[in-house]
ZAFI-125153 format. One record per residue (C-alpha): residue number from 1; residue in one letter; chain; x, y, z. Coordinates in steps of 0.001 Angstrom, whole numbers. Each point is the difference from the previous one (the first is absolute). Example, Ala and Ser with C-alpha at 12.3 -4.5 7.8 and 13.67 -1.06 7.14 Angstrom:
REM ZAFI-125153
(rec 1,A,A,(12300,-4500,7800)) (rec 2,S,A,(1370,3440,-660)) 
REM end
This chain:
REM ZAFI-125153
(rec 1,X,A,(-11281,25284,-7693)) (rec 2,X,A,(-409,-2000,2818)) (rec 3,X,A,(2883,-2183,1372)) (rec 4,X,A,(-1723,-2988,-804)) (rec 5,X,A,(779,265,-3899)) (rec 6,X,A,(3693,-353,1064)) (rec 7,X,A,(-287,-3170,1133)) (rec 8,X,A,(-2310,-855,-3290)) (rec 9,X,A,(3121,1715,-1924)) (rec 10,X,A,(2181,-2393,1560)) (rec 11,X,A,(-1921,-3103,-842)) (rec 12,X,A,(-433,977,-3337)) (rec 13,X,A,(4348,628,-547)) (rec 14,X,A,(306,-3581,1242)) (rec 15,X,A,(-2363,-1535,-2120)) (rec 16,X,A,(714,1460,-3214)) (rec 17,X,A,(4012,-307,1088)) (rec 18,X,A,(-327,-3421,764)) (rec 19,X,A,(-2005,-426,-3834)) (rec 20,X,A,(2744,2509,-2168)) (rec 21,X,A,(3114,-2576,1891)) (rec 22,X,A,(-1573,-3360,-401)) (rec 23,X,A,(254,29,-3606)) (rec 24,X,A,(3029,-303,-2215)) (rec 25,X,A,(2331,-2529,1935)) (rec 26,X,A,(-520,-3643,211)) (rec 27,X,A,(-1060,-1144,3783)) (rec 28,X,A,(883,-3056,1634)) (rec 29,X,A,(-2375,-799,3302)) (rec 30,X,A,(1864,-1903,2860)) (rec 31,X,A,(-2871,-1351,2688)) (rec 32,X,A,(1009,-1349,3197)) (rec 33,X,A,(-2268,-2116,2036)) (rec 34,X,A,(-2434,1322,2260)) (rec 35,X,A,(1094,1150,3420)) (rec 36,X,A,(-1889,419,3306)) (rec 37,X,A,(-433,3263,2108)) (rec 38,X,A,(-1575,302,3300)) (rec 39,X,A,(-647,3892,1367)) (rec 40,X,A,(-303,957,3125)) (rec 41,X,A,(-1553,3694,870)) (rec 42,X,A,(-1450,2782,2292)) (rec 43,X,A,(-1522,3577,-601)) (rec 44,X,A,(-261,2093,3397)) (rec 45,X,A,(-2626,2847,-983)) (rec 46,X,A,(-9,3374,2159)) (rec 47,X,A,(-2686,2440,245)) (rec 48,X,A,(1305,2323,-3070)) (rec 49,X,A,(-475,-3159,-2463)) (rec 50,X,A,(3751,-372,56)) (rec 51,X,A,(1545,-3286,608)) (rec 52,X,A,(3183,-1907,1152)) (rec 53,X,A,(458,-2888,-2058)) (rec 54,X,A,(2508,-3300,748)) (rec 55,X,A,(297,-2996,-2507)) (rec 56,X,A,(1778,-3529,160)) (rec 57,X,A,(-63,-2112,-3312)) (rec 58,X,A,(1504,-3011,-363)) (rec 59,X,A,(1516,-387,-3443)) (rec 60,X,A,(406,-2988,-2172)) (rec 61,X,A,(-1173,-2401,3311)) (rec 62,X,A,(1147,-3685,-614)) (rec 63,X,A,(1941,794,-2986)) (rec 64,X,A,(3303,779,-1476)) (rec 65,X,A,(205,1340,-3403)) (rec 66,X,A,(3115,-584,-2048)) (rec 67,X,A,(1035,2004,-2831)) (rec 68,X,A,(-1957,-2792,-2290)) (rec 69,X,A,(-3221,737,1323)) (rec 70,X,A,(296,-3320,1704)) (rec 71,X,A,(-1198,-400,3744)) (rec 72,X,A,(1524,-1679,2766)) (rec 73,X,A,(-1583,-846,3779)) (rec 74,X,A,(1301,2949,2123)) (rec 75,X,A,(-1686,717,3578)) (rec 76,X,A,(-568,3706,-754)) (rec 77,X,A,(1646,1760,-2932)) (rec 78,X,A,(-27,3863,898)) (rec 79,X,A,(-1533,2133,2412)) (rec 80,X,A,(-915,3619,-40)) (rec 81,X,A,(-1173,2525,2660)) (rec 82,X,A,(-1289,3297,-670)) (rec 83,X,A,(-1327,2787,2458)) (rec 84,X,A,(-1476,3102,-1272)) (rec 85,X,A,(-2529,3368,898)) (rec 86,X,A,(-2940,1534,-2599)) (rec 87,X,A,(-949,3344,916)) (rec 88,X,A,(-3545,823,-911)) (rec 89,X,A,(-106,2752,-2319)) (rec 90,X,A,(-2567,2697,-1807)) (rec 91,X,A,(-3394,-2243,-1722)) (rec 92,X,A,(1424,-3206,-1366)) (rec 93,X,A,(3932,334,144)) (rec 94,X,A,(2590,-1110,2199)) (rec 95,X,A,(3691,-593,183)) (rec 96,X,A,(2485,-1645,2117)) (rec 97,X,A,(3346,-1554,1074)) (rec 98,X,A,(992,-3657,673)) (rec 99,X,A,(2776,-1911,456)) (rec 100,X,A,(1051,-3908,-531)) (rec 101,X,A,(2487,-2621,275)) (rec 102,X,A,(78,-3187,-2401)) (rec 103,X,A,(2158,-2489,1135)) (rec 104,X,A,(1267,-2568,-2392)) (rec 105,X,A,(3198,-2564,318)) (rec 106,X,A,(1154,2030,3019)) (rec 107,X,A,(-157,3359,-1922)) (rec 108,X,A,(-1965,2759,873)) (rec 109,X,A,(-953,2394,-2046)) (rec 110,X,A,(-1981,3157,1020)) (rec 111,X,A,(-2390,2686,-1530)) (rec 112,X,A,(-1959,2850,882)) (rec 113,X,A,(-2621,1798,-1798)) (rec 114,X,A,(-2164,2600,-390)) (rec 115,X,A,(-3500,-106,-1750)) (rec 116,X,A,(-3221,1724,-1107)) (rec 117,X,A,(-3450,-1171,-560)) (rec 118,X,A,(-3014,818,-1071)) (rec 119,X,A,(-3298,-2211,1365)) (rec 120,X,A,(-2366,123,-2651)) (rec 121,X,A,(-3552,-1984,-1779)) (rec 122,X,A,(197,-895,-3250)) (rec 123,X,A,(-3660,-1451,-1519)) (rec 124,X,A,(-843,-843,3708)) (rec 125,X,A,(3632,-1757,302)) (rec 126,X,A,(2397,1082,2555)) (rec 127,X,A,(2544,1207,-2088)) (rec 128,X,A,(3764,1047,1902)) (rec 129,X,A,(2599,1216,-1585)) (rec 130,X,A,(3560,801,1572)) (rec 131,X,A,(3291,1469,-1204)) (rec 132,X,A,(3330,-579,1920)) (rec 133,X,A,(3756,130,210)) (rec 134,X,A,(2233,-2333,1806)) (rec 135,X,A,(3726,-373,980)) (rec 136,X,A,(1049,-2975,343)) (rec 137,X,A,(3760,-639,1383)) (rec 138,X,A,(2190,-2934,1508)) (rec 139,X,A,(3859,-748,1065)) (rec 140,X,A,(484,-1744,-2940)) (rec 141,X,A,(-1744,1902,-2843)) (rec 142,X,A,(-455,3502,-1395)) (rec 143,X,A,(-2955,2503,1119)) (rec 144,X,A,(-2577,-581,-2140)) (rec 145,X,A,(-3376,2142,-890)) (rec 146,X,A,(-2962,-1136,-730)) (rec 147,X,A,(-2767,1376,-1259)) (rec 148,X,A,(-3800,-1685,-278)) (rec 149,X,A,(-3486,1034,-802)) (rec 150,X,A,(-2736,-2529,1409)) (rec 151,X,A,(-3428,-112,-965)) (rec 152,X,A,(-3034,-2411,1138)) (rec 153,X,A,(-3843,-410,-305)) (rec 154,X,A,(-2035,-2348,2753)) (rec 155,X,A,(-3850,-356,707)) (rec 156,X,A,(-1393,-142,3383)) (rec 157,X,A,(-2754,-2809,119)) (rec 158,X,A,(-2400,-345,2982)) (rec 159,X,A,(-540,-3535,776)) (rec 160,X,A,(-2120,748,3333)) (rec 161,X,A,(2550,510,2676)) (rec 162,X,A,(2635,-665,-1970)) (rec 163,X,A,(1719,2139,-2883)) (rec 164,X,A,(2038,-1718,-2680)) (rec 165,X,A,(2504,2273,-2178)) (rec 166,X,A,(1120,-1451,-3651)) (rec 167,X,A,(2505,2178,-1263)) (rec 168,X,A,(3073,310,-2569)) (rec 169,X,A,(2926,2322,-32)) (rec 170,X,A,(2718,841,-2444)) (rec 171,X,A,(3443,1711,1392)) (rec 172,X,A,(2540,951,-2159)) (rec 173,X,A,(3951,986,856)) (rec 174,X,A,(2836,1640,-1823)) (rec 175,X,A,(3770,-222,1815)) (rec 176,X,A,(3011,2504,-324)) (rec 177,X,A,(2223,-2135,-1958)) (rec 178,X,A,(3478,584,-946)) (rec 179,X,A,(787,669,-3770)) (rec 180,X,A,(2605,-2492,-271)) (rec 181,X,A,(-2149,-3226,785)) (rec 182,X,A,(-1749,-966,-3459)) (rec 183,X,A,(-2000,-2625,1560)) (rec 184,X,A,(-2053,2966,1943)) (rec 185,X,A,(-1270,2641,-1898)) (rec 186,X,A,(-3442,-1094,-844)) (rec 187,X,A,(-2073,3080,392)) (rec 188,X,A,(-1728,-1610,3146)) (rec 189,X,A,(1398,-2661,2189)) (rec 190,X,A,(-2277,-2032,1378)) (rec 191,X,A,(-4195,285,285)) (rec 192,X,A,(-2503,-2428,2232)) (rec 193,X,A,(-3387,-973,-998)) (rec 194,X,A,(-2165,-1397,2744)) (rec 195,X,A,(-3286,-1372,849)) (rec 196,X,A,(-1417,-10,3743)) (rec 197,X,A,(-3407,-1545,1571)) (rec 198,X,A,(-288,921,3938)) (rec 199,X,A,(-2447,81,2603)) (rec 200,X,A,(-811,1855,2990)) (rec 201,X,A,(-2257,-1604,2693)) (rec 202,X,A,(440,3310,1704)) (rec 203,X,A,(1250,3196,-373)) (rec 204,X,A,(3142,-801,1818)) (rec 205,X,A,(956,-3218,-2231)) (rec 206,X,A,(824,-356,-3532)) (rec 207,X,A,(1237,-3570,-1624)) (rec 208,X,A,(413,-1544,-3099)) (rec 209,X,A,(2294,-1440,-2896)) (rec 210,X,A,(1559,1572,-2597)) (rec 211,X,A,(1504,-675,-3791)) (rec 212,X,A,(2489,2040,-1183)) (rec 213,X,A,(2160,458,-3510)) (rec 214,X,A,(3429,1581,1010)) (rec 215,X,A,(2342,789,-3712)) (rec 216,X,A,(3549,1086,402)) (rec 217,X,A,(1128,1520,-3255)) (rec 218,X,A,(3368,-245,-1717)) (rec 219,X,A,(1872,-16,-3025)) (rec 220,X,A,(1458,-3358,-929)) (rec 221,X,A,(3761,458,-1731)) (rec 222,X,A,(369,-2362,-3006)) (rec 223,X,A,(870,-3635,486)) (rec 224,X,A,(2132,-2392,-2135)) (rec 225,X,A,(923,-3420,-733)) (rec 226,X,A,(3753,-1253,99)) (rec 227,X,A,(332,524,-3659)) (rec 228,X,A,(-1252,3701,255)) (rec 229,X,A,(-3477,-612,-1262)) (rec 230,X,A,(-2463,2316,1571)) (rec 231,X,A,(-2606,-1914,1966)) (rec 232,X,A,(-1099,3057,1998)) (rec 233,X,A,(-452,3466,-1660)) (rec 234,X,A,(-144,2991,1965)) (rec 235,X,A,(-3520,160,1605)) (rec 236,X,A,(-2550,1118,2599)) (rec 237,X,A,(424,-2604,2983)) (rec 238,X,A,(-3261,-172,2185)) (rec 239,X,A,(658,-2185,3348)) (rec 240,X,A,(-3616,-785,1214)) (rec 241,X,A,(-761,-1132,3381)) (rec 242,X,A,(-3679,-1508,1587)) (rec 243,X,A,(-856,448,3316)) (rec 244,X,A,(-2898,-1324,2508)) (rec 245,X,A,(-465,1001,2996)) (rec 246,X,A,(-1622,622,3230)) (rec 247,X,A,(-498,3351,1651)) (rec 248,X,A,(-1523,1362,3541)) (rec 249,X,A,(-847,3386,889)) (rec 250,X,A,(-1297,940,3776)) (rec 251,X,A,(-774,3621,-291)) (rec 252,X,A,(-599,2490,3756)) (rec 253,X,A,(-1797,2145,40)) (rec 254,X,A,(-2270,-499,-3285)) (rec 255,X,A,(-2841,2665,1373)) (rec 256,X,A,(3040,2785,-1026)) (rec 257,X,A,(690,-1332,-3865)) (rec 258,X,A,(-784,2514,-2467)) (rec 259,X,A,(-3171,-225,-2118)) (rec 260,X,A,(1010,-1707,-3306)) (rec 261,X,A,(3599,-1475,1366)) (rec 262,X,A,(852,-3680,-481)) (rec 263,X,A,(3136,-714,487)) (rec 264,X,A,(960,-3784,-467)) (rec 265,X,A,(3882,204,-1273)) (rec 266,X,A,(2450,2740,1627)) 
REM end
């Protein structure tokens, strides 16, 4: 059996499980205000089709979200630096390691990740699948493990000397949980649905804009008024964060990019 069926089995499990556990309990959705991100990244491709990559992401640019979802002006909310290496394997397979540093409110959080990728095609679309596991740690919190599954579909549209890439992606995460924390026992911790529109004027440059919706999954405990009357029952709580953003990528030695490989998100 071909190994890519493994990715298809994971996708089917995620869809079926999400549906199964999406019924039977009330659901509350809390929408935060839209935040703005900006991403700078670069890829350096080697002769064997492998690559080094780096990325700097300005999260929550110009806004500071509060617990109620309201926004206040702030110069830069958060920043994240990511560096890594991806090794070309047999056929359409590759795998790699990455290290990130995330800074927010003078707190640094570190994450070490390992991933495996299959770059294929589906109905003449670029079909990318990626399975990864990250260990996240900081001085003020316990070490956290996080597994994720990422899929994306993209289409190359030639515009004379330029190329246009519309793309859509979905990533779902599952974190390790503390058994005594009732608010953290949803099957999946969060998901990101994203749409990109990218332009490539040369083989070295890729830039564009994106819109995404991140959903964090919790359980909300019962809430009562002063007389002990229940205001809200035990329920599923989805906290939704919409984001608009700009992205710019510079690719070094693009002639070494593997055929069919299109990476716009590290």
